[in-house]
C-alpha angles and dihedrals in degrees: 000000000000114000093230085070088078086074088069111027126079141176108292091215104053104001094242128140121282124224121219126227110183119208094169136013133181131181090347094307124111109235099179135007144093137281113208127195109240089214112037098020096228111156125224117195125225113213126178088348094306119115111218101216097169114128110262096254091058096048122109101223095177116109114255 
């Protein structure tokens, strides 16, 4: 995911801004990390460069 995406994405629960915590970055792209809502504190994982912005009750947390 490109960091510039933060300008257009928001928390799906309350539409507030998301804060980025990067675990792994390559060629300017975030490969893994977490997006955290500045208002409600809900966390959304970034895996293989793809942010999972599904609400918590709709996420498949089981390992693939």
